[in-house]
C-alpha positions as CSV (number, residue, x, y, z in Angstrom):
1,M,0.0,0.0,0.0
2,S,1.4,3.3,-1.0
3,R,1.3,6.3,1.3
4,H,-1.1,8.0,-1.2
5,A,-3.4,5.0,-1.1
6,A,-3.3,5.0,2.7
7,I,-4.2,8.7,2.7
8,A,-7.1,8.1,0.3
9,A,-8.3,5.2,2.4
10,G,-8.2,7.4,5.6
11,H,-5.6,5.3,7.3
12,V,-3.2,8.3,7.7
13,P,-3.7,12.1,7.4
14,E,-2.9,14.0,4.2
15,G,0.4,15.3,5.7
16,C,1.8,11.8,6.5
17,V,5.5,11.3,6.0
18,A,5.8,7.8,7.3
19,D,7.4,5.1,5.2
20,S,4.9,3.2,3.1
21,D,6.1,-0.2,4.5
22,V,5.5,0.9,8.1
23,I,2.0,2.1,7.2
24,W,1.2,-1.2,5.3
25,T,2.5,-3.3,8.2
26,A,0.3,-1.4,10.7
27,V,-2.8,-1.7,8.5
28,Q,-2.2,-5.4,8.0
29,R,-2.0,-5.8,11.8
30,E,-5.3,-3.9,12.0
31,Q,-3.5,-1.2,14.0
32,D,-3.7,2.6,13.6
33,P,-0.4,3.6,11.8
34,C,-0.5,6.9,13.8
35,A,-0.6,5.1,17.1
36,T,3.1,4.1,17.0
37,C,4.5,6.7,14.7
38,R,7.2,8.9,16.1
39,V,6.9,11.8,13.6
40,D,6.1,15.2,15.2
41,R,2.4,15.6,14.8
42,Q,2.9,19.3,13.9
43,V,4.7,18.1,10.8
44,C,2.1,15.6,9.6
45,G,-1.1,16.6,11.4
46,G,-1.5,13.0,12.5
47,R,-3.7,11.7,15.3
48,P,-2.1,11.7,18.7
49,A,-0.5,8.5,19.9
50,P,-2.4,6.9,22.7
51,K,-0.6,7.1,26.1
52,S,-0.6,3.3,26.3
53,A,0.7,2.8,22.8
54,P,3.1,-0.2,22.5
55,D,6.7,0.7,21.7
56,L,7.2,-0.5,18.1
57,G,10.3,1.6,17.7
58,S,12.1,-1.5,16.4
59,L,9.6,-1.6,13.5
60,D,11.9,0.1,11.0
61,G,11.6,0.0,7.3
62,A,13.5,-3.3,7.0
63,A,11.3,-5.0,9.6
64,A,8.2,-3.6,7.9
65,R,9.4,-5.0,4.5
66,Q,10.0,-8.4,6.1
67,G,6.5,-8.4,7.6
68,A,5.0,-7.3,4.3
69,A,6.9,-10.0,2.5
70,R,5.5,-12.7,4.9
71,I,2.0,-11.3,4.4
72,H,2.4,-11.4,0.6
73,A,3.9,-14.9,0.7
74,E,1.0,-16.2,2.7
75,A,-1.5,-14.5,0.3
76,L,0.2,-16.1,-2.7
77,R,0.3,-19.5,-1.0
78,T,-3.4,-19.2,-0.3
79,M,-4.2,-18.2,-3.9
80,L,-2.1,-21.0,-5.3
81,Q,-4.0,-23.5,-3.1
82,G,-7.3,-22.2,-4.6
83,G,-8.4,-20.1,-1.6
84,G,-7.8,-16.7,-3.0
85,P,-10.3,-14.2,-4.5
86,T,-11.7,-15.0,-7.9
87,P,-11.3,-12.5,-10.7
């Protein structure tokens, strides 16, 4: 998911500067991408992080890409086994 698609879908605000992989990983985990983002909200206009937000500081771009790769691999495996969406 690109940042522009995430903005259009309402996952992140229009001023979001987060890495697309980080956004995609949060969305796939059914989490609010703004909840763990460390960008200054005055820069992006994002939603405030909850006070009890888990620390996902280790979720850098490389970790996000790995997570996305696992998600894509599982989706591909499901589709090849006949469990995916039909065109």
